[in-house]
N, C-alpha and C positions, 0 to 999 in steps of 0.2 A: 483474661481469654478462659473462659469457662473450664474447666477440669472436671473429664468424668472418663469409665474406663471406656478403651475401644469395645464396639462390638464386634465381634468374631463373626463375619460375613463370611470370610473366605470359604465356608463347610458348604453354605448354600447357596456359594457357586459353584459349586465342584458339581453340586448336587445338577444345577441349572444347566451345565458344560456337559453336551451330548458332545454325540462324536460327530462334528461338524469340519468338513475337511477344506483350502483353501480354495474359492474362489477363482478361479482363473480365465480372464477376459480378452481380447483380442486389442478393447482400448488400452490405448498406451495412459499411465497413470503422472498422476498432476506429479508435478516436481515444484516450482515454485510458483508464488502472486508476488509482482512484481509493480509498485508503480515507480511514473514518472520522476525525475529529479529535474527538482524544481528549487534556485539559492541552493545549490550544491548536495540537496537532503534529498534521502528517497529510504520507504519502509519495502517491508520485505519479509513473505514468510515463507519456508523453505521444507518439505515433507521428505521423512524417510523410510526405508523398506527394509526388510529383513529378505532372505530368501522365498520367502514363500509370496514374496509383496505382497505381504501386512505391513499397514502402515505400526512406525516404534518410532516418531518421533516427528512434532512440528514442534520449529522453531523462529520464533520473531525476532527480527532486528534494524535494526538503525541504519544507513548507510553513511556519509557525508565527509566532502570533499576538503581536507583539514590541507591549510597553502602556510607556505613554510618563508620567512627571510629567501633562503634558496629555492629558487624555485624548480630545480632537478630535485628534489629532496618533499616534492608536495606529494599527499598520498592520500588515499580511500580510508578513512578509518569503519571498520563493522563495527558496532555496538549489539550484542544476542540484549535483546531486553526480558524474554521469558520463552520457558521449554516446557514442553508437553514430550514425555515417555509414556510409552505404552508397553505394559505386561505380557504375558503368554503364557499359558500352559500346553505343554505338549505340540503339537501340533494344528490346536482349536484355529480359527475363525477372530472370534469375541475373545480382546484383550480379560485378563481378569482385575488388573489394577491400573489408573492411570497416575502418574506421579508432574504437575505441575510447579515451576521452578521459576522466580525472579528474580532479576539482578537489577544493578544498582552500576551506574559508570561512572565513567569519572571526567569522559569529553575525551577522554586521547585513546580509548584502546583496551581500556582496562576495568576490571567490573567484580563485582561480586553480588556474593547470594542474601540477599533482605527477605526471601522467606519461601518453604517449600511445601507445598500440600500432598498430600497421597489419600484416592480415592479408591476404597475398595468398591464393586458394584457387587447391590444387590437385586437378582433378577426373580420375580415369580410369574410360574409360565411362561415364559420367556420373551419379556417385558422387562424391562427395568423398573424396580421402584423403589431405591434409593443409596444410597453413596455417603461412606463413614468414612471418615476424612480428618487423616493425624496432619496436624498444622505446629508447623516451625519455622515461628518468627524471628528478627537480629532491628533491638532498636538501635537509632544513630546512635547512642553510643555502646551496641557490639551487644549488650545485653539478650541471652535467648529469652524466647516465652514457649511455651509447647500446647498443646491441648487436644481435644476433640470437636469435630459433630457432624451432627447428619445433616443430611439434604432426601429428599419428602418428592417425590416424582405421583402425579396425579393424571394419568393419561387413558382417553376414548378415542371414541376413530376419526375423531375431526379436532382432537383439544388435546393439549400438554398444559399441565403446570408444574413449576420446580419452586417448594421454599427450602430455602434456609434457614433454620430457625437462631441466630445467635442471642436470643435472649436473656440474660439472667438476673441478679436482686438489683440491681443498677437499671431495668429498664429494659426495654422492648429493641430491640435489635435484629432485625429481622431484614431477608433477601426475596424478592418472589418475580419471576416471570413469567410467562403466560402467551403461548401459539394459538393460530386459530389456522388449520390446514383440510385442504383436499388433498392434490396431487401435489401443491406448493404452499408454503407459507404465506397466507394472504393477511395476517395480523398477527404481531407481537407486541404485548407489552414487557413494562421493566419496573421495575420498583424496588427503593430502600432507605427500608424505616432503619433512620440512625436516634443512637439514647440521644433523648432533651431535645433533640433537633426534629426540619419536618422532613429532610431524605430528601430524594430527588425519584421522579419519575419522567420515562423517555417511552413513546407511544411512538409504533412501524410499522409501516399502512403498506402492503403489494400489489399492483392492483393489474398489472400485465408481466407477463412472460411470454418469451421465446416458446416456439417449436423443439429446438435443441438438447443439447445434452447440458447437464452438469457434473463439471469432475469431480467434483468433493461427493456424492449421490452414488458414486464403482467404488468409491475407499468398500474395504471390507469393516473398517468403525461407525460407516455410518446408521445401520437400523441402529445403533449404540446407541450414539451422541446423536440421542433423539429430540433434543429441542435447541443441539449445540452452535455455533456460526464459526466466519472465518471475519472480523471484524480490524478493518481500520477505520481509525477516530483521525481527521486531519484539521489539524489548525488552521486559518486562514491565511498564510504563511505559508502554505504545500501544496493551494490551489493558485488553481490560474483568471487571474483578475480581466473580466469582458467588461467593466464599465467602474466608475466612480464609484464608492456604497463607504460607511460609517459602520462596517460588519465588528462583532465580534468575535463572533463565537465560527469554525470552522464546518465541520459537516463528518458524518458519519456514514460508512456505508458496511451492508453484510451482506457476505452470501452462507447462506445454510446449507449445514451438510444434508436432511431428509429432503428439499428441493429433486423435485422428476427434472425441471428445464433451471432458463438464469432468468432474475428479475428486470423488466424493462424498466420501470416503474416502482415508484418508492416514495412513500411522505412519511417523514421522520416529524413526531411534535415532542416541544418538549415545556418544561412547567413552565406555567408564565412570570411566574417569579424571578425566574433564571436566566429566562432569552424574550428578546422584542421577537423575533423573526423563529421561521417555522420553516425546514428546507423539503422542495419538491425534485429530485432526482432521478435522471432520467440519462438510461445505460446506453449504451447504444456497442453492439458487436463484430470483431471478424472470426471466421470461424474456420477451421481445418478443416481435410477432409473424413475427418470423424465426424462433424458437425460439434466438437469440441469448442470452448472461448481460446483465439491464442488474442484477442485485443479487446481493450474498451475504454469505450470516450466517456465519462459522465457529467454531464449537463449536472451544474447544482443551482437553482432555480429557488432565489431566500425571500420567502411573501409576507405580509402581514394582514391581518384582520382589525377594521376598524369601523365599529359603525354596521356592523353589520357585512361589511365590502371588503376583500381579501384585494390586496392589492404588491404588485413588481418590486422586489426593493433592489436587490441586486444577484448580480449572475457569475458563474466562475464553471471551468474545467479541469479535472482529472483527469488522466490517462492512468489502463492499469494492464500490463504484461502475463500473461499464463504459458510458462512453460511447461512441456513434459517429458516424459520418460521418453529415450529412444530404442 
């Protein structure tokens, strides 16, 4: 990993940090997003807040029903896979930094940290322009590796481009994503170029939205997380199969922080060298009295193209629940 001096960007942050009070809203705050349980497994994202209703933590975890020879000792095992922690200065609503932690589990409830990244945010004229990131990773043999890198942002009224450059004397290695939006994200490109490899690329297109409220947009961090999202990646075994198939992949669904509404239809395209199928996902929501989603059924339609024609390959279902603070 390239080792360079960490840019001191806390001072620019403090310069940006205007006197902002904590926004108070009558809408309940999102508490968790949880998938249905299939074959004894589920995924969950949990949100935690401080006394000012500022988001301080996002936790990703997997649940699994663990059976034993004695049915009385059967239990649910919950493994935390990642945590994002947000830090604030005094009473400001915009976080000064974010620390991301990734864990590896032994599948029996025990886990250990494999990597941490601390992001220090730099703003210019109230717009996020760069993150300076401090990294610490552990190899399989327990050896620690530290370093730093920068992520830059380019933003217009309708686009955001993020670029993270890891390149060094060993070759190019960078990650880039691009969003096109109006009130909601309508196109998203993600790509990662690896050293001496072709890397990968994904494309998401969002063509329909409801007229209800996206709960993520109500969070204090939403204006700052300009291109981030809550994402679930499902293996095919985690989906409800609707027909016989020979698929190799599951699907990925995303909810963006910057969206004002909730996506009803999305298309995801993978690199043709890695996959034969693309996904068309349709979302059907149930809402509460505040017009926030509480339940979602996702229909996953896998399609392929041949000789200029698109044809159906297979269909799946997935269910997701949204819970809110009381």
